[in-house]
N, C-alpha and C positions, 0 to 999 in steps of 0.2 A: 119285574125281573129284567135286569140289564145283562145281556150276554156280551162279554168283552172279547176282543179278538184273541185267538189262541195261537195263531201262526204269523201274525204281523211281525215284520222284522226277520222272518225266516223264509216263508214261502213267497213273500212280497214285501217291499219296503213299507214301513209305517209312516214315512214322510209324505204328506199329501202332494206336495209339488213334484217330488221325484216320482211318486206313484202315478200321477197323471201323465207325466212324460213317458213313463214305462209303458202304460197301457196304450197311449197314443201311438207308440212305435209298433204295437202289436195289432192295432186295428187296420183294416184295409179300406181303400177307397172304392166304394161301390156306387152305382148310379141311383139305386133306391133300396130301401129296406122293405122286407116283405112281412106280412102277417103270418104267424105260425101258431099251431096248437101246442107243439112241443119241440124241444131241442135236446140234444145230447152233447155235453161238453166235458172236458177233462178237468182234473183238480190237482195236478202236481204243482210244484213251484213254478212261478211264472217263467223262469229262464228255460224250463223244459217244455211246458205245455201251453204257455201263454199265446204262442202264435196260432195254435189250433183254436183255442177259446176265442181269441180276437177275431179270427176269420168268421166264426159263427155269429158273434155279437155284432159284427159290422153289418151283417145282412138281415137281421131280424128287428122288427119294431118291438120295443120293450113296453108292454102295457102297464097298467096301474097295479096289477096283482100278479104275483109269481108264486107258484107252488114249486118249491125246490126240494128234490128228493136226492139224498146222498146215502152212501153205504155207512154203516155204523162200524168204524174201525176200532172203537174203544171197548165195545162189549157192555157198555152201561145202558140202563134203561130197558125198554120193552122191545120185542121183535119189530114193532112199528111204533116209533116214538114221535109224536107230533107236539111241537112247541106251540101252545095255544094262546100265549100272551107274552107281552114284553117287547123289548127293542134289542136290536143287534147293533153294536157300535162298529163303525168302520172309520178309516182315516178320512173319509169324505163326509162323515156325519152319520146320524142314526138311521136305521131302517126299522120301521115298526112291523110287528106281527099282525096279520089280519085275523083277529080273534074270531070273528064271525065265521069266516070260511074255514078256519082251522077246526073249530068246534063242530061245524057241519060235517067235515070229513070224518072226524072221530065218531060222530053219531051214526054215520052211514056205513062204518066199517065194523066188522066183528073182531078185527085184530088190532087196529090202531088205538093207542092210549095217549092221553095227555101227559107229557113228560118233558122236562127240560134237561135232565141230567145227561141224556145221550148226546146233547148238543154242546155242552160246555167246553169240551176239549176236541171236538170233532172238526176237522178242517175242510171236509168235502163241500159243505155248503158255504162256509165262510169265504173261500177263495173266489166264489162267483160274485160276491157282492160289490167289490170295487169295479169290476167290469160293468155291472149293471148300473151302479151309481155314475159311472163315466157317461153312460148313454142316456140316463134319465135321472133327474134329481130326486123326484118324489115317487115312491112306490111302496107297496107293502108286500110281505112275504108270508108263506106258510112253510116252515121248515119241517121236513120229515126225514128221520134217520131210520134206515131199514137194515136189519140183520139178515144174514143168509138163512135159508130154510126151504121148505117145500114150495112148489109152484102155486099152491093154494093161497099163499100170502100175496103173491103178485095179482092173482085173480081178484082177491078180496079188495086190495087197494085200488086196482083199476076200476072196479065197480063203484067203489066209494067216490073216486074222483069224478066219474061220469055223473053220479047222482048229485054231487055237490057243485060241479062246475057247469053242467048243461044249463043253458039259458042265461048264464052270466056273460056279460061282455067284458073284454079286457082281462083275460086270464091266460097266462102262459105256463105250461108245465115244463120243468127243467129237470133232467136227470144228470147228476154229476157222477162221472165214472172215468176211470182209466181202464185200459184194455189189458193185454198180456203183461205180466210182470216178470222181469229177470229171465227172459228167454233169449237165445241167439236171434239175431235180426230176422233171418229167413224163417225161423219157426214162429216168431211173434207175428210177422206179416201174414203168414199162411193161416194161422189160427184166428187172428183178428179179422181177416177177410171173411171167414166163415160166419163169425158173429155179426159183422157189419151187414152182410147180405140178409140176414134174418131181420135186422132192424129196418133196412130199406123196404122189406116186404111187410113190415108191421106185424111180424109173426112173433108175439111174445113167448108163446110156448116153445116155438122152434128155437128162439134165442136161448131160453133157459136150458133146453135139452142139449143143444150143441155145446154150450158152456160146460155142462155136466159131462157129456160124452167125450169131449176133446180135452178136458181138464184145462180150460181156458181161465186164467186167473183175472177175470174181469170183475173188479170189486163191486161195481154198481149194477150188476145184471138184474137184481130184483127191481130196483126203481125204474130201470130202462124198460124192462118187460111190462111193468105196470103202465107207464105213460104211453107206450106205443099202442098197447091194447085199448087204453082209454081214448087216445086220439082216433083210433080206427072206429071205435064205437060212436064217436062224435063226428064221423064223416070223412076222416083222412083216408087216403088210398095208398100212399107210399111215402117213403122218406127220401131225402136228398143228401148225398154225401158232399160235404164241404171241404174237409181237409183231413188227412191222416199223416202222422209222422211218428217217429220214435225218439227216445232219448239219445239214441245213437246218432241221429241226424244233428243233434246239438253238440254233443261232446266228442263225436268221432269214434267212439268205442262201440262196436256192434256185437260184442261177445255176450253181453247181458243187458237187454234193453227193456224199457217200458213203452207200451204203445199208447197213443193218444188219438182219439177220433172225434170229429165234430160233425154233427148231422142236424138237419132241420126237417121237421114234419109239418108241412103246410096244412 
């Protein structure tokens, strides 16, 4: 199974040379990269959220295996759809799926199913791959698309991740999510701050609950709750805020913005 890019030329340029220049302009100079169990990064077009994603990717070591969880915007597939075989094409070359780890996660979960249809037109995982290929030439991925639903889905996925990843070296969990959608700037910042505080505390249930109670349109809340709970179970104690901005900071229109947050969980 070859998964071809769905948003190349739209969310980011498909020209490899221009893409490398674009990503380089979004990366930051840091003294050293850190090991992390999990990160949270946005997935809008690079002109909007690329600076936030670049700030995170500049700071973390990219290991050989990446579990990337994104929201299911298309509604295709299962509530938790794991692509268990194949390769993803990018302008920088192919990225293989780690079939062994993917199948292990499916086996450890009561909700996750092997499925590729949820991934064919879904952009939330795809837009992470050029940033990752910029930082590391060779790696494999486990792509997981998650629909909205009860918190029990987050719990099940977190437990499956712990079972599958614990004891393995060189695995990073990534949640791809944007924050508030199409709110006035002051409303988006206030709501997003409440959600971000739960992420920093590694409180998956609290994150899920505040998103529900405050009607925060954070599209990747399910995956984010799952990875922070999994990271906590594997020894992490808190998250680190790297950068937050909104689409208004890019285009200058603060009447209806989308929020973007970048965090690291050591």
